[in-house]
Each structure stands twice: as C-alpha cells, then as structure tokens.
N, C-alpha and C positions, 0 to 999 in steps of 0.2 A: 533589712528592716529599716524603716524610716526613723530618722532621729527627730526628737522634739525640736520645735522652733526655739531658737535662742531668745532669751528675754529681750524684748524690744523696749527701748527707752520711750518715755512719754514726754510730750512737749506741752507745756502749760502756756496758754494764751495770757498775755499781760498787756498793760498799757505802756505807752512810750516812756512815761515817767518811771514806771516800775522797772523797765528794762535798763534805763539810764542809771538808776540806783543800784541795780544788780551789777552792772558792768563796773561802776565806780567802786563798789565795796568788795568785788571779787578779790580773793587773797593773792592771786598770782597774776603775772603779766599775760595779757591776751594778744593774739594776733587777729587782725581783721582781714577777711578775704572777701572781696577785693579790698585793697588798702583804703583807709578813710579818705585819702586825698582824691580818689577816683569816684566819679559819679556812677552810681549803680542802683538798679531796681531791687537787687537781692544782695544781702550781706550776711555772712556768718562770722561769729567770733569763736576762735579756737584756743584751747589751752594745750600748748605743746607738751606739757608734763603728762597728759593723759594718753599720748601716743599719736598715731597718724590719723588723718581724716578718714572716715567720718566719726571715728570714736572720740576725737578730741573736740567736736563741735558742742558748744554749751549754750549758745544763744543765736538767734537769727531774726532778721528783719527784712521785710519786703514791701514793695509798693507796686500796685498794678492799677493804672488809671487813677481813680479817686479813692481806691481802697488801700489801706495799709495794715500790716500785721506785725506783731512782735511776739516772740516765743522764747521761753527759757526751758532748758532740758531739766526734767525731773525724773528721778533723783539725780543730783549732780554726782557723777562717778568719782571715786576716790582713786588716788594714785596707787597702783598695785606694786609698790617696790619698797 
C-alpha cells in the first residue's frame, strides 16, 4: 500500500531586505553554502541544529541573468530534541 506524501515545506518569496533582516535576527548561527567569500549564483543558509541537508535549509537566494530571488522556509522547523 502506498504511503502518504511526507509534509513538504513551503518557501515564502521575500525581498532582499526581508531576507537580510531574517538572517540577522535568526536565533542561531547559520552556515552559508557555498561560503559567503565565494562568488555564487545560488546560496543556501543552513541551521546545523536542524540536522543534515536538505532538512536544515532555512533560506536561499539565487541570481540568473538579470533575475534574482530570495526565499525563506515556512514554517521554520523546530529542533526535535
């Protein structure tokens, strides 16, 4: 028998300013992948307290040509320990 789909997280589109405020006010230390010192067209911010990737991804940003996008994961998962 087929199992139901696991609940999939939702990603909320935000402005660059909203993403910066979110990252600044986030309560724990975040890891950026790739690191902020490297030039990248796609970047994710991970909260190691939430487990391994992709479960720990809480924000992402990308650029393709003249288009840019910023997203925040909703709802933010809580640490299950």
